[in-house]
N, C-alpha and C positions, 0 to 999 in steps of 0.2 A: 199306735205302737203295736197293739194286738194284731192289726192287719199285716204289718211288716213282718212280725214274728211268724205269723201263719204262712205268709208268702215264702219266707225263707225255708220253712219246714216242708211245704209242698214242693219247692224246687229241689230240695235235698232228696226227696223221695223219687223224683223223676230223673235225677242226675244219672248220666251214663258214665260207666267206668270202662277203661280199656286195658287189656292185659299187656304186660311187658315182661322181659326176661333179663335177669341180672344174676350172674354167677350160678347159672343153671337152675334158678328158681323163678317162679312167676309171681308178679305183683300186679297192682292196678293203679292207673292214673285217671284223673278227670280230664275233661276236654281241653283244659288249659295247661295240661302237663304237670299238674301237682300230684305227687304220690299220695294215694289214699289208702292203699294196702301195701305194706312192705313186701318185698320179694322173698317170700318164705314158703310159697305153695309149690307142690309138685307140678311141674309144667307138663301139659299135654299138647304142646305146640307141634305142628306138622312141618317137617323140613323136606326139601327136595333141591336138586341142582338144576339150574338153567344155564345152558351153554351160550356164551356171548362172543366167543372167538374160538380159534383153533385149539388153544390150550387154556382158555380162561372161562371161569364159571361165576355165576351169581348164586348165592344161597337163597333159595325160596323159603319163605316163612309164612305160615297162616295159623290162625287160631280157630278151632272149631266154633261154630255158632253158639254152642252151649256155654262157652267160656264168657260170653258177653252178658252183662247185667240186663235184666228186664224185670220190671216190678220190684226193683231194689234187691234182686237175688240172681245168682248165677249158679250153674252146675259146677261142682267141686269134686276133684278126685284126689285121694290120698293113698300113697303106696305104703304097705306094711312090709317091713324088711326082715329077712332071715339073716341074722347077724348083720353085716353091712355089705353082703356080697350081691344079693339080688332080691327084688321084691317077690314075695310069695303070694301077695294078694293086693288088689287095688280096690279100695273102698270108694263108693260113689255117694254123693249127697248134694246139699245146697249150702252156699255160703252167702251171708248177707254183707252189707256195706261196712259193717264193723269187724269183718273177718271172723265172725262167729259161724259155726257150721253145725249141720245135722247130717249124720251118716245113715244110709238106708241099707239094711242087711239083705243079701240075696237079690240085689238088683243088678242086672247085666248092663243096662244102659238107661240114662236119663236124657230126654230131649230138651231143647230150649223152651223156656216158659213162654206161652202164648195166651193172651187174654186170661191171665191169672190161673191157668191150668198147666200142668206138666205131665207129659206122657212118659211112660217107663216100660222097659222090658224086664221081665223077671223069670227066674227058673221055674219050670213047672213040669213035673214028671208025668202029668196027665195028658200032656200034648202028644200028638202022633210023632212017630219016629223022624219024619222029615222036618219037624220044627222042635227046637230045643228050648223055646221060651214062649211065654204068653205076654200079651201087651195090655196095659191098663192105663188109667188116667186118674189124677187127683187134683183137687182144688188147692191153690196155694194158700188161701186163707185158712183152710182146714189144717194144712201142714203147720202154719204158724200158730194155730190154736192148740194143737195136740202134741207137737214135738218141741223139744227143748233145744234151742241153739246154744252151743257152748264154744269155748275157745277151741281152736283147731286141734291143739295138742291133746285135749281131753274129751273131744267129741265122741260120743258113744253110738254104737250101731242100734238102729231101731227098725222095726218092720213097717214098711209102707203099705197102706191099705188101698186096694182097688175100689174106686167108687162105683164102678159098673158091676152089674150082676155077673157071676162067673159064666164064661163061655170061652170057646177056643178062638180067641181073637188073635189074628195074625197081623192085623194092622188096625190101629186106632188113630184117627185124624185129630187135628187141633180143634178146639171149640171155637166155632165161628157162627154168629147169629143163633146161639143156642142149638146148634146142630153139630153132631159128632159122627164122622164117617167111620163105618165099621166094615172090615173084611173078616168074616168068620169062617174058619175051617169046618167043613161038614164031612167030607170024605175025600178020598184021593181024587184030584182033579175037579173037585166041586167046592166052590167058595160062595158063600152067601154075602151079598153086599147090601147094606142099608144104612139109614141114618137114625141115630138116637138123639133125644134131647138130653139136657143135663140131669134130668131126673131118671134117666135110664129107660125111657119109654120109646118104643119104635114109632117114628113119625113119618118115615118115608121108606117104602119097600121098592127094591130095584131087582126084581127076580131075573130079568133077562140080560142084565148088564155084566160085562166082563171087566170093565174099567170105569171108575168114577173118580172125579177130583173133589177135593175139599171145596166148600163154598167160598166164593170170593165175589165181592160186590153183590151179595145175595143171590148168586147164580152158580150152578155147578155143571160141569161138563160130564156127560154120560155117553159111554160107547157100548153099543151092542154089536152083534156079529155083522149085521147089515144096516146099521143105523148109527147116527151120531147127532146128539141134540143137547140143549141146555134145559135145566129145570129150575124152578124157583124154590123157596124155602118150604113150600107145601108139597113139593114133588110134582107140581104141574108142569107139563111140557110147555116151553116158550117158543116164540118166533115161528109160527106156522108157515110164514113166507120163506123161511130158509130151509130148502130141501136139497137132498143129494149132496150133503156136505161130506167131503173126503177126509178132512182133518180140521182141527181147530186148536187154538190156544185157550187157556183159562182167561176169564175176565180179570182185569186190573185197571184201576183208574177209569172205570166205566167204559172200557174198550177191550175188544178181543179181535182176533183174526180167524176167519174161516177160509178153508181151501175148497175151491170149486173149479173144475176144468183145469186143474194143474196150477192155479194161481191163488195167492192169498189175498183176501179182501178185508178191509177194515170195517168193523161194525160197532155200533154203540150198544148201550144196554137196553135198547128197545128193539134190537134186531135189524136196525136200518143200516144199509151199506152207505157210508158217509164220505167216501172218497172215490174218485174215478181211477186213482192210481192202484195198480196191482203189483204184487211182489212175488219173487221166486221163493222166498222163505221169510218168515217173520218170527220174532220172539215176543213174549208177553210184555206189556207195558211195565215200566219201572219209573216211579216218580214222574208220571205224565209224558214219558217219552218211550219210544220203542225202536229197537234195532231191526232193520229189514235188509234184505238182499235183492239186488236187481242186477242181472247180467254179471254175476261173479264179483260185484262190488257192494260193500256194506254202506248203509246210510242210517241216519237218525231222523225219525219223523216225530211230529207232535200229534196231539189228539185229533187234529183235523186232517191228518194225512200229509201235511206239508213237510218237505225235506228241510231240516234245520241244520244238518251237518253233512257235508258231502266231500270235503277236501281231505278227509282222513279215513283210511280204510281200516285202521285199528284204533278202537276206542272202547271205553268202559261204559258204565251206567252213569246217568245224570243224577247229581245230588245238589239241591238248591241252585239249579241253573248252571252248575259247573260239571264238566266231564273230562276225565283223563283221556288224552289223545297222543298217538305216536306222531310227532312232528319231526320228520327227518329220521335221525337215529336216536332221538331222545324223547322221553315222555314229558309232557307239560299239561297244565290244566287250561281248558278252554272255557270261557264264559259265554254261554249261548246268548244271554240277554244283551251283552255289550259287543258280541262278535269279536272278542279279543283273546289272544293267547297270553296267559300269565308268564312272567319272565323266568321263573325258576325251572331248571331242567333236572331230570332224574333218569336213571337207567331203567326204572320201571315204576309204575304206580298201580296199586290195586284199587278196587272200587271203594268208595266211601261207605262207612258204616257209622251211623249216628253222629256224623260231624267230623270224623277223622279218617284218614286213609294211610295205609302202609306204603312207603316209598323208599326206593333204593338209590344211593349215590355214593360213589367211591367206596364200595363194599361195606357200606353201613346201611342199616335199616331204620328208618325214622317213621314217626307219625307226622303227617302234615295236615293242615286245615284247609278250608276252601279258598283261602287266600294264598295258598302255596307256601305258607310259612312252616318251618320245622318246629314242632311242638315238643317232641321227646324222642329219645333213642329207644326203639322197640326192643332191641337186644344189645347188650353191651359189646363193645368192639372185641374184647378178648373172647367172649362167647361165640361171636360170629366166626372169628378166625379158627377157633377150635372145632366148631361144628362143621364148617366147610372142609377143613383138612380131613376130618374123619370120613365124610361122605366121599371125597375124592379118593381116599385110600381104598374104600370099599369098591369104588368104581374101577379102580386099577387092579 
């Protein structure tokens, strides 16, 4: 019995929630379409129009990454109103799965939670004129320990603390393998790039770099004026056999692409070129598959460089072996493992995120699962019609 209770508790902590809109407010559902947080939050959804005919449009809808839950928390925004006419201030904080929130004062932006850390931009008058904010990072466990989460209506503003020592940080990366990428403003046109550990100690210096990626698969891409290479977690240069690299992608799923002599080559995390196939362009791997371009046509390849999808020129990212594809004039889900198209058709399908994808049909926006089944209406029909009418009026 204790094991069952513990299992349920662990599953509830790892459960993913998905935002939806009803009557102009945002709430959250679980992966089965059950409402977990009622629609009472200020929505920060992003809308746009997609033309599908001479006089016909689809309403585009996306939710920023920070709206999605990670480590049982998501970024939350609340508008403070002057009378009922317009918001005079937007407060930013975190919300938990019980719809309790903490608001942070003087924060310009919160980023999605990654590896139990959250990055934030805050106002800082000490920054040079060409930057109006500084960037910091804080551990989620520390936030849960020192800040009080309260009901949304009574959540109070608190000052968030920067865990790093003060510096003119213009970019702070996510915490990956106890490494934090830092871009620090030194003077006009001079930026110092290095890595800190979570204790705030410099562990990797990159004095000649003008661009560096966050670590991924324990490797980071470094670009200097006349050189491009990968480093390990200790800052040691890797793959001495790979020289004269013109461009490269970051590593993901133990794979990356390097460009030499105008073509992209697939390499593993040992620096070995593992396929004779070359590509005109390549994107980083996502869930063990990558999108590549050959002679103006796009394909999907696996980690061995084999083409696994070639009959569709428009497709999304793979999730659990399923990928959205444009089949004729409709979007459907294609199962790579069974080599079959699923039956349901949609006007559009976005990429999956933690098990659900946004899909359009008959001017409605739904969440669908990997079996192509509609799980929940992402925006109520009245809200869809009202928003698309407003956008078309602005367009005209």
